[in-house]
C-alpha positions in Angstrom: 0.0 0.0 -0.1 1.2 3.5 -1.1 2.3 5.8 2.0 -0.4 8.3 2.9 0.0 12.0 2.9 -1.2 14.2 5.6 -4.9 14.8 5.7 -5.5 18.4 5.5 -7.3 19.4 8.5 -8.7 22.8 9.2 -5.9 23.4 11.7 -3.3 22.7 9.3 -4.8 24.8 6.6 -5.0 27.5 9.4 -1.5 27.1 10.2 -0.3 27.1 6.6 -2.3 30.4 5.8 -0.6 31.8 8.9 2.5 30.9 7.7 2.2 32.8 4.4 0.6 35.8 6.0 3.9 36.0 7.9 6.2 35.6 5.1 4.5 38.0 3.1 4.5 40.5 6.1 8.2 40.0 6.5 8.2 40.8 2.7 10.3 37.8 2.0 10.3 35.2 -0.9 10.7 31.5 -0.4 13.8 31.5 -1.9 15.0 34.1 0.6 13.7 32.0 3.5 15.3 29.0 2.1 18.7 30.6 1.9 18.5 32.1 5.7 17.0 29.0 7.4 18.4 26.1 5.2 14.7 24.9 5.0 14.2 23.3 1.4 12.2 25.3 -0.8 10.0 22.4 -1.6 9.3 21.5 2.1 8.5 25.3 2.5 5.9 25.2 -0.1 4.3 22.2 1.2 4.0 23.8 4.6 2.5 26.8 3.2 0.0 24.7 1.1 -1.2 22.4 3.9 -0.1 19.5 2.1 2.7 18.9 5.0 2.6 19.1 8.8 5.7 21.2 10.0 8.2 19.8 12.6 8.3 21.4 16.0 11.7 22.8 15.2 10.8 24.1 11.6 8.0 25.9 13.0 10.1 27.6 15.7 12.7 28.2 13.3 10.2 30.2 11.0 8.6 32.0 13.9 12.0 33.1 15.1 12.6 34.5 11.7 9.3 36.2 11.2 9.9 37.6 14.8 6.4 36.2 15.9 6.2 36.5 19.9 3.6 36.3 22.7 0.1 35.1 22.0 0.5 34.5 18.2 3.4 32.3 18.8 1.8 30.5 21.5 -1.3 29.8 19.5 0.5 28.9 16.4 2.7 26.2 18.4 -0.8 24.9 20.1 -2.3 24.5 16.6 0.5 22.5 15.5 0.4 20.2 18.6 -3.6 19.8 18.1 -3.0 19.0 14.3 -0.7 15.9 15.2 -3.3 14.5 17.7 -4.6 11.1 16.6 -8.2 10.3 16.7 -10.6 7.1 16.2 -10.0 7.6 12.5 -6.3 6.3 12.7 -7.8 2.9 13.4 -9.5 2.8 9.7 -6.2 4.4 8.0 -5.2 1.2 6.1 -8.8 0.4 4.9 -10.3 3.6 3.9 -9.2 5.6 0.9 -7.3 8.8 1.3 -10.2 11.2 0.0 -12.7 9.6 2.7 -10.3 10.0 5.4 -9.8 13.6 4.5 -13.5 14.2 4.3 -14.0 12.7 7.8 -11.1 14.9 9.1 -12.7 18.0 7.9 -16.1 16.7 9.1 -14.8 16.4 12.6 -13.7 20.1 12.6 -16.7 21.5 11.1 -19.1 23.7 13.3 -22.0 23.0 10.8 -22.9 20.7 7.8 -25.4 21.8 5.1 -25.9 18.4 3.3 -28.3 17.7 0.2 -29.1 14.2 -0.9 -31.1 13.1 -3.8 -30.8 9.3 -3.3 -29.8 8.4 0.1 -30.4 9.3 3.7 -27.4 11.3 5.0 -24.7 9.3 6.2 -25.0 11.0 9.6 -28.7 10.0 10.0 -28.4 6.4 8.8 -29.1 3.5 10.8 -26.7 0.4 10.7 -28.7 -1.8 8.9 -29.4 0.9 6.3 -25.6 2.1 6.3 -24.7 -1.6 5.4 -26.9 -2.0 2.7 -25.8 1.4 0.9 -22.2 0.5 1.5 -22.4 -3.0 0.2 -23.9 -1.7 -2.9 -20.4 -0.3 -3.6 -18.7 -1.2 -6.9 -17.2 -4.8 -6.7 -13.5 -3.5 -6.6 -14.2 -2.7 -2.9 -12.5 -5.1 -0.6 -14.5 -6.8 2.2 -12.1 -4.7 4.7 -12.9 -1.5 3.0 -16.8 -2.2 3.0 -16.7 -3.3 6.8 -14.3 -0.1 7.7 -16.7 2.4 5.9 -19.6 0.9 8.0 -18.1 1.3 11.0 -16.4 4.7 10.5 -19.9 5.9 9.3 -21.5 4.7 12.5 -18.6 6.5 14.5 -19.1 9.9 12.6 -22.5 9.9 14.1 -21.2 10.6 17.7 -20.5 14.1 16.2 -24.1 15.0 16.4 -24.5 13.7 20.1 -21.2 15.3 21.8 -21.4 18.1 24.2 -20.8 20.8 21.7 -22.7 18.9 18.8 -22.3 19.4 15.2 -25.1 21.4 13.8 -26.8 19.4 10.6 -29.1 21.0 8.1 -30.1 18.2 5.9 -32.4 18.6 2.7 -33.5 15.4 1.0 -35.5 14.5 -2.0 -38.9 12.8 -1.5 -37.5 9.6 -3.4 -35.2 9.0 -0.4 -38.3 8.2 1.8 -39.5 5.8 -0.9 -36.4 3.8 -2.2 -36.4 0.5 -0.3 -32.9 0.5 0.7 -32.1 -2.8 2.3 -35.5 -4.1 2.1 -38.8 -3.0 3.9 -38.1 -3.8 7.4 -34.6 -1.8 7.3 -36.4 1.1 5.6 -39.1 1.3 8.3 -36.3 1.4 11.0 -34.8 4.1 9.1 -37.8 6.2 8.8 -38.6 5.9 12.5 -34.9 7.3 13.1 -35.4 10.2 10.8 -38.5 11.1 12.5 -36.9 10.9 15.8 -33.8 12.8 15.1 -35.6 15.5 13.2 -36.7 16.6 16.6 -33.0 17.3 17.8 -32.4 20.9 18.4 -28.9 20.5 16.3 -30.6 18.7 13.5 -33.1 20.2 10.8 -34.6 18.0 8.3 -36.4 19.1 4.9 -37.9 17.0 2.1 -38.2 18.2 -1.4 -41.6 16.8 -2.4 -42.3 15.3 -5.8 -44.9 17.9 -6.5 -42.3 20.8 -6.2 -41.1 20.0 -9.9 -37.4 20.6 -11.2 -35.3 21.9 -8.4 -31.4 23.0 -8.6 -30.4 20.0 -6.5 -31.5 17.3 -9.3 -27.8 17.8 -10.5 -26.4 15.9 -7.7 -25.4 15.6 -3.8 -23.3 17.9 -2.1 -22.1 18.7 1.4 -21.1 22.4 2.5 -18.9 22.4 5.7 -18.7 25.4 7.8 -16.0 26.1 10.5 -16.7 29.2 11.9 -15.2 32.7 11.7 -11.6 32.9 10.0 -12.1 29.6 8.1 -13.6 29.3 4.7 -16.3 26.6 3.6 -15.4 23.5 2.1 -17.6 21.8 -0.4 -17.5 18.2 -0.7 -19.0 16.0 -3.4 -18.7 12.2 -3.4 -18.0 10.5 -6.8 -17.8 7.1 -8.1 -13.9 7.0 -9.0 -13.1 10.2 -7.1 -14.2 12.9 -4.5 -13.8 16.5 -4.9 -13.0 19.0 -2.5 -14.0 22.7 -3.8 -12.5 25.8 -2.0 -12.8 28.3 -4.6 -14.9 31.3 -3.3 -17.2 31.3 -6.6 -17.7 27.5 -6.2 -18.4 28.1 -2.4 -21.0 31.0 -3.1 -22.6 29.0 -5.6 -23.3 25.8 -3.5 -24.5 28.0 -0.8 -27.0 29.6 -3.1 -28.2 26.4 -4.1 -28.6 25.3 -0.9 -30.7 28.3 0.1 -33.0 27.6 -3.0 -33.2 23.9 -1.9 -34.2 25.2 1.4 -36.8 27.5 0.1 -38.5 24.9 -2.2 -38.6 22.1 0.5 -41.3 21.5 2.9 -40.6 22.8 6.5 -39.4 21.0 9.2 -42.7 20.4 10.6 -44.3 19.5 7.5 -41.3 17.4 6.8 -41.7 15.5 10.0 -45.5 14.9 9.0 -44.4 13.3 5.6 -42.0 11.0 7.3 -44.5 9.9 9.7 -47.2 9.3 6.9 -44.7 7.4 4.7 -43.8 5.3 7.8 -47.6 4.6 8.7 -48.0 3.5 4.8 -45.2 1.1 5.2 -46.6 -0.3 8.4 -49.8 -1.1 6.9 
């Protein structure tokens, strides 16, 4: 198996951004920094683009060069320490693809997720049986170990919604999601019950775009907007069959936020959605 790169966490992106700003404020080029510090130019580029995590001594060398002292120095050193901490995700590093672990790393640090799904219940709201049915439908090239790792990782991710400072999730789904029998009728009934229950949680908002709403901007595909709070730009995540996309361009961020606003507007209200889920569940029980 090939060696993994560094997962571009929010903390690492913040540190990279600060290093770029500090070098610019010092009015120095990368070549000049390399000449003074002997830090390899390619390494410096990777540090400033969040493609690598600096060693402690390298960060100290750069902070000394840029004459950074006091609270800012302490903050940047703390960010480096926090970015190196291992989490439950380490358990799955060998089985899960790099792009998926990168997504989970971002998700762990997000404050708010805006998720539109046209075909599936959002992963954070899936029951174990529903998740197993979805993941087992993956292309045949996925190994058994990868399938099992994905199922366990998906269930672990759901803890974000129940922690002391929970992740806020705003999920909009197409009505088709409620009617597709993923895993069979019994699995779907349990999944509908869970949707009805979690939709009442204060940090979860669920809306359904009804069939009679006609064409809508989400018909082009599912996406997730990850929001990290003040000082950190949103990241757009789009899962694909052969590759996943992370969009960070300002134009893309604005476009997808606008699409999500339109989806919220055309979707049924959270209260009407809860009633819709209850009605579909009742029909399934009969």
